[in-house]
C-alpha positions in Angstrom: -35.1 16.5 -39.6 -33.5 19.8 -40.2 -35.4 22.9 -41.4 -34.9 23.8 -45.0 -34.3 27.3 -46.4 -35.7 30.0 -44.2 -36.5 32.9 -46.5 -40.2 32.7 -46.1 -41.0 31.4 -42.6 -44.7 31.1 -43.3 -44.2 29.0 -46.4 -43.4 25.3 -46.0 -40.3 24.3 -47.9 -39.2 20.9 -49.1 -38.0 18.8 -46.2 -34.3 18.2 -45.5 -33.3 14.9 -43.9 -30.2 13.9 -42.0 -28.5 10.6 -41.1 -30.5 9.0 -38.3 -33.9 10.3 -39.3 -36.7 7.8 -39.5 -38.8 8.3 -42.7 -41.4 6.7 -44.8 -42.3 7.0 -48.5 -45.1 9.6 -49.0 -47.1 6.7 -50.4 -46.6 4.5 -47.3 -44.4 1.5 -46.6 -42.1 0.5 -43.8 -40.2 2.9 -41.7 -36.7 3.5 -43.0 -33.6 4.9 -41.4 -31.6 7.6 -43.3 -28.0 6.4 -43.3 -26.7 9.3 -45.4 -28.0 12.4 -47.2 -26.5 14.4 -50.1 -28.1 17.2 -52.0 -31.8 16.3 -52.3 -31.4 12.5 -51.9 -31.4 10.2 -48.9 -29.7 6.8 -48.7 -32.1 4.7 -46.6 -32.2 1.2 -45.1 -35.1 -0.8 -43.8 -36.0 -4.4 -42.8 -38.6 -6.6 -44.5 -38.8 -9.5 -42.0 -35.2 -10.4 -41.5 -33.9 -9.1 -44.8 -32.1 -5.8 -44.9 -33.0 -3.5 -47.9 -31.6 -0.3 -49.0 -32.3 2.4 -51.5 -31.8 6.0 -52.5 -34.9 8.4 -52.5 -35.5 12.0 -53.3 -36.4 14.1 -50.2 -39.7 15.0 -52.0 -40.8 11.4 -51.9 -40.2 11.0 -48.2 -42.0 12.1 -45.0 -40.7 12.2 -41.5 -41.9 9.1 -39.6 -40.0 9.7 -36.4 -42.9 11.4 -34.6 -45.7 9.1 -35.9 -47.8 7.5 -33.2 -48.5 3.9 -33.3 -52.2 3.1 -33.2 -53.2 1.8 -29.8 -54.3 -1.7 -29.5 -57.9 -2.0 -28.3 -58.5 -4.4 -25.3 -60.8 -6.5 -27.5 -58.3 -6.8 -30.4 -57.1 -10.3 -29.9 -57.5 -12.0 -26.6 -55.1 -14.8 -26.0 -56.4 -18.2 -26.6 -56.8 -20.4 -23.6 -57.7 -24.0 -23.3 -61.0 -24.9 -21.7 -60.5 -26.1 -18.1 -61.5 -29.7 -17.4 -63.0 -30.7 -14.2 -60.5 -33.5 -13.8 -63.0 -35.9 -12.5 
């Protein structure tokens, strides 16, 4: 994600995205890859299962998802199921 503007360094300006950035909608949803950007819009692609989707979104409706951390999986989350052992006798 490139910095926007630059006249007031202490004031946060609207984000500017570039091809290759990973973004999400401000309201959530799957991660999307910016394939092209023009003006204040980004052309994005994302997968839902095996289906490829695409759409054009205003920069103001997107947030940078490239630096998001995935939530760690707790050790107790889902233990693999194992069959009970039989004595064989």
